[in-house]
C-alpha positions in Angstrom: 7.6 4.3 -3.1 4.5 3.4 -5.2 5.2 6.3 -7.5 8.8 5.1 -8.0 7.7 1.7 -9.0 5.1 3.3 -11.3 7.8 5.4 -12.9 9.8 2.2 -13.6 6.7 0.6 -15.2 6.3 3.7 -17.3 9.8 3.2 -18.7 8.9 -0.3 -19.7 5.6 0.9 -21.2 7.5 3.4 -23.3 9.5 0.7 -24.9 6.5 -1.6 -25.3 4.7 1.1 -27.1 7.0 0.8 -30.1 6.3 -2.9 -30.7 4.7 -2.4 -34.1 5.0 -3.4 -37.7 7.9 -1.9 -39.6 7.8 -0.5 -43.1 10.4 0.4 -45.7 11.1 -1.1 -49.2 14.4 0.8 -49.1 16.4 1.6 -46.0 15.0 4.8 -44.3 16.1 6.7 -41.3 15.1 4.4 -38.4 12.4 6.6 -36.9 10.9 7.4 -40.2 10.7 3.7 -41.0 8.8 3.0 -37.8 6.5 6.0 -38.3 5.7 4.8 -41.8 5.0 1.4 -40.3 2.1 2.8 -38.2 0.3 3.6 -41.5 1.2 0.3 -43.1 -0.3 -1.5 -40.1 -3.8 -0.4 -41.1 -3.5 -2.6 -44.2 -3.1 -5.9 -42.2 -6.1 -8.0 -43.0 -4.7 -11.4 -42.2 -1.6 -13.2 -41.1 -0.1 -16.2 -39.3 2.0 -15.5 -36.2 4.4 -17.2 -33.8 5.2 -15.6 -30.4 7.4 -16.7 -27.6 8.2 -15.3 -24.2 11.0 -16.7 -22.1 11.7 -15.7 -18.5 15.5 -16.1 -18.2 15.7 -14.9 -14.6 13.4 -13.8 -11.9 14.7 -13.3 -8.4 13.9 -11.3 -5.3 16.7 -10.5 -2.9 15.3 -9.6 0.5 16.8 -9.2 4.0 17.1 -12.4 6.1 14.3 -11.1 8.3 12.1 -10.0 5.3 8.7 -11.2 4.4 9.7 -13.6 1.6 8.5 -17.2 2.3 8.7 -20.7 0.9 5.7 -20.3 -1.3 7.3 -17.2 -3.0 10.5 -19.1 -3.5 8.6 -22.0 -5.1 6.7 -19.6 -7.5 10.0 -18.0 -8.5 11.5 -21.4 -9.1 8.7 -22.4 -11.4 8.8 -19.1 -13.3 12.6 -19.1 -13.9 13.3 -20.4 -17.4 9.5 -20.7 -18.0 8.4 -20.1 -21.5 5.1 -19.3 -23.3 4.6 -19.9 -27.0 1.6 -18.9 -29.1 0.9 -20.0 -32.6 -2.0 -18.1 -34.2 -3.9 -17.2 -37.3 -5.9 -14.0 -37.8 -8.3 -12.6 -40.4 -10.2 -9.3 -40.3 -13.3 -10.2 -42.4 -15.1 -12.1 -41.2 -13.3 -11.6 -37.9 -11.8 -14.9 -36.8 -8.7 -15.6 -34.7 -7.4 -18.9 -33.4 -4.3 -19.5 -31.4 -2.7 -22.3 -29.4 -0.8 -21.3 -26.2 1.7 -23.7 -24.7 2.9 -22.9 -21.2 6.0 -24.7 -19.9 6.9 -24.3 -16.2 10.2 -25.4 -14.8 11.8 -25.9 -11.4 10.8 -28.5 -8.8 7.2 -28.7 -10.2 7.9 -29.0 -13.9 4.7 -29.1 -16.0 3.4 -28.2 -19.4 -0.1 -27.7 -20.8 -1.7 -26.5 -24.0 -4.7 -24.1 -24.3 -6.3 -23.7 -27.8 -8.5 -20.6 -28.2 -10.8 -19.3 -30.9 -12.3 -15.8 -31.2 -15.0 -14.4 -33.4 -16.7 -11.0 -33.4 -19.0 -11.9 -30.5 -17.7 -15.1 -29.0 -14.6 -16.6 -27.5 -13.9 -20.3 -27.1 -11.3 -21.6 -24.7 -10.4 -25.3 -24.6 -10.1 -26.7 -21.1 -6.7 -28.3 -20.7 -5.7 -31.2 -18.4 -3.6 -29.5 -15.8 -1.3 -31.5 -13.5 -2.2 -31.1 -9.8 -5.5 -29.4 -10.7 -8.4 -32.0 -10.6 -10.8 -30.8 -13.2 -14.0 -32.8 -14.0 -13.3 -35.4 -16.7 -16.6 -34.3 -18.4 -15.2 -30.9 -19.2 -11.5 -31.5 -20.0 -11.0 -31.2 -23.7 -14.2 -29.2 -24.3 -14.4 -25.6 -25.4 -16.0 -23.1 -23.0 -18.1 -20.7 -25.0 -18.0 -17.1 -23.8 -20.7 -15.0 -25.3 -19.2 -11.5 -25.0 -22.5 -9.7 -25.6 -24.3 -11.8 -23.0 -21.4 -11.3 -20.5 -21.6 -7.5 -21.0 -25.3 -7.5 -20.3 -24.9 -9.7 -17.2 -22.3 -7.3 -16.0 -24.6 -4.3 -16.4 -22.6 -2.8 -19.2 -23.6 -2.0 -22.8 -22.3 -4.4 -25.5 -19.5 -2.7 -27.3 -18.6 -4.5 -30.6 -16.1 -1.7 -31.4 -13.8 -3.1 -28.7 -12.9 -5.9 -31.1 -12.7 -3.6 -34.2 -9.1 -4.4 -35.2 -9.1 -1.8 -38.0 -10.1 1.0 -35.7 -7.6 -0.2 -33.1 -4.9 -0.1 -35.8 -5.9 3.4 -36.7 -5.7 4.5 -33.0 -2.3 2.8 -32.8 -1.2 4.7 -35.9 -2.0 8.1 -34.4 -0.6 7.3 -30.9 2.7 5.8 -32.2 3.3 8.6 -34.7 2.8 11.1 -31.9 5.0 9.2 -29.5 7.9 8.6 -31.8 7.7 12.2 -33.1 8.9 13.4 -29.7 12.1 11.3 -29.6 15.5 12.0 -31.2 16.3 9.6 -33.9 20.0 9.4 -33.2 19.5 8.8 -29.4 16.8 6.2 -29.4 16.8 4.5 -32.8 19.3 2.9 -35.1 19.5 0.6 -38.1 21.1 -2.8 -37.7 22.4 -4.8 -40.6 20.0 -7.8 -41.1 23.0 -10.2 -41.1 23.9 -8.9 -37.6 20.4 -9.1 -36.2 20.3 -12.9 -35.3 17.1 -13.4 -37.3 15.6 -16.9 -37.3 16.1 -19.1 -40.3 13.6 -18.3 -43.1 13.1 -14.6 -42.0 14.2 -12.3 -44.9 14.5 -8.7 -44.0 15.5 -5.6 -45.9 15.8 -3.4 -42.8 16.1 -4.0 -39.1 15.3 -1.0 -36.7 16.3 -1.0 -33.1 14.7 1.1 -30.3 16.9 1.3 -27.3 16.5 2.6 -23.7 19.4 2.5 -21.3 20.6 4.0 -18.0 22.0 7.0 -19.9 18.8 8.0 -21.6 16.0 6.7 -19.5 15.5 9.9 -17.5 15.3 12.0 -20.6 12.9 9.4 -22.2 10.5 9.5 -19.2 10.6 13.3 -19.2 9.7 13.5 -22.9 7.0 10.9 -22.3 5.3 12.7 -19.4 5.8 16.3 -20.5 5.5 16.1 -24.3 4.0 12.9 -25.5 1.4 12.0 -22.9 -0.7 15.2 -23.1 -1.0 14.7 -26.9 -1.9 11.0 -26.5 -4.6 12.0 -24.1 -6.0 14.3 -26.8 -6.0 11.5 -29.3 -7.9 9.0 -27.1 -10.4 11.9 -26.3 -11.6 11.8 -29.9 -15.2 10.6 -30.1 -14.5 7.5 -32.2 -11.8 6.3 -29.8 -13.5 7.4 -26.6 -16.5 5.3 -27.5 -14.5 2.3 -28.5 -12.5 2.4 -25.3 -15.4 3.3 -23.1 -13.5 6.3 -21.6 -15.5 8.6 -19.4 -15.2 12.4 -20.0 -14.9 13.1 -16.3 -12.0 10.6 -15.9 -10.2 12.2 -18.8 -10.6 15.7 -17.4 -9.4 14.5 -13.9 -6.4 12.9 -15.4 -5.4 16.0 -17.4 -5.7 18.2 -14.3 -3.6 15.8 -12.2 -1.0 15.7 -14.9 -0.7 19.5 -14.9 -0.8 20.0 -11.1 2.2 21.5 -9.4 2.1 18.7 -6.8 2.3 16.0 -9.5 5.1 17.8 -11.3 7.1 18.2 -8.1 6.8 14.5 -7.2 7.7 13.4 -10.7 10.8 15.6 -10.7 11.9 14.2 -7.3 11.3 10.6 -8.4 13.1 11.2 -11.6 16.1 12.6 -9.8 16.3 9.5 -7.6 15.6 7.1 -10.5 19.1 5.6 -10.4 18.6 4.5 -6.9 15.8 2.0 -7.7 16.0 1.3 -11.4 18.9 -0.3 -13.3 18.5 -1.1 -17.0 21.2 -3.6 -18.0 19.7 -4.1 -21.4 16.4 -3.0 -23.0 16.0 -3.0 -26.8 13.5 -3.9 -29.4 14.3 -4.9 -32.9 11.8 -4.8 -35.8 12.7 -6.6 -39.0 11.0 -5.4 -42.2 10.7 -7.4 -45.5 10.8 -6.3 -49.1 7.0 -5.8 -49.1 7.2 -3.3 -46.3 5.7 -5.6 -43.7 7.1 -6.7 -40.4 8.3 -10.3 -40.4 10.0 -10.6 -37.0 10.4 -8.6 -33.8 12.4 -9.4 -30.7 12.7 -7.8 -27.3 15.5 -8.2 -24.8 14.9 -6.9 -21.3 17.3 -7.2 -18.3 16.5 -4.9 -15.4 16.7 -4.6 -11.6 14.2 -2.7 -9.5 15.3 -1.7 -6.0 13.3 -0.8 -2.9 15.8 1.0 -0.6 13.2 1.4 2.1 12.7 -2.4 2.4 16.2 -3.4 1.2 14.5 -5.5 -1.5 15.8 -6.0 -5.0 13.9 -7.6 -7.9 15.8 -8.8 -10.9 14.0 -9.7 -14.1 15.5 -10.8 -17.4 13.3 -11.9 -20.3 13.3 -12.3 -24.1 10.2 -12.1 -26.4 9.7 -12.5 -30.1 6.9 -12.2 -32.7 7.1 -13.7 -36.2 4.6 -13.0 -38.9 4.0 -14.8 -42.2 1.3 -15.2 -44.9 0.5 -11.6 -44.5 -2.8 -10.6 -46.2 -3.1 -14.1 -47.7 -6.1 -16.5 -47.4 -5.7 -18.2 -44.1 -6.3 -21.8 -43.0 -7.9 -22.4 -39.6 -7.0 -25.8 -38.3 -9.3 -25.6 -35.2 -12.3 -23.9 -36.8 -15.2 -22.6 -34.8 -16.1 -25.2 -32.1 -19.7 -26.5 -32.1 -21.9 -29.3 -31.0 -20.7 -31.7 -28.3 -17.3 -30.0 -28.3 -18.8 -26.9 -26.7 -19.9 -26.2 -23.1 -21.5 -23.0 -21.9 -20.4 -21.2 -18.8 -23.6 -22.2 -17.0 -22.9 -25.9 -17.8 -19.3 -25.5 -16.6 -20.5 -24.1 -13.3 -23.0 -27.0 -12.9 -20.2 -29.5 -13.5 -18.0 -27.9 -10.8 -21.0 -27.7 -8.5 -21.7 -31.4 -8.9 -18.1 -32.2 -8.0 -18.3 -30.0 -4.9 -21.6 -31.6 -3.7 -20.1 -35.1 -3.9 -17.7 -34.3 -1.0 
């Protein structure tokens, strides 16, 4: 059953892989517009962004004598209709990102808290929020915890890898992977243009072209077959390139082992069997991604709608998940204004100082 759930996850990964900037100053064939976008993405030097994720429904239907308990029901109640919003600003040189995440939980234990974050090339700062029902020391609430990425790597016994935060190199990798991936899929089956006036774009979003990528019950088997048989081996070759392998810290032995497993007759037989039974445990009610493109060939808005059900026939358990997500970009490649700035002075606490504060709280009991 693990492989079946993994196959379902692969279907979602396939759709997530095309969440990328779009590009076209005149309407192109949908797939060509998205392939051009991968190249355009490498020119993103700065932008503002607004993201939102809403869990419309999350439910587990299990037999009366199943293992679900009260705590699971409580968690599901909190997550249903929960939403996460992120407002952020990014610039490549010098590398600086700041974002504010707001989490709203619903249900019987309604709560909301805000977490501002700042990232530079070597450090991450996370502001400690006041969280209901979680007694944090008053001396740390409202301060930024400083995470020294280089120091953390050394403490973990690994070599500091600044390339891991090299956004331009990551954009280049994304470009190659997405071009390869999309090149394997039929334009008419998986992609289509939508008239901007019919795309339900937010007020203020001006788009010249909107491209939709769609996976449904009719094409999901074919999509997964193409992914595993055609696209995945080529993607492995891409990440095997020295510049990407070093950035991602991928081991040669692990790559070789994965390639062999992918080619093995046993793996192929299990995949074919799981694929044949896909309809028994995965139902895609809706799953599409829209990318809106403005007159300057940049993405200005993206929205994802997912409504699926995953079944476990062995346990008689069904999981239903429905969510919507969106990203909106503005001030692309303009000079950015950072409202938080890089925390310093009394506003900053190190991880060691944070541990000491929690230690003093524990010793008082």
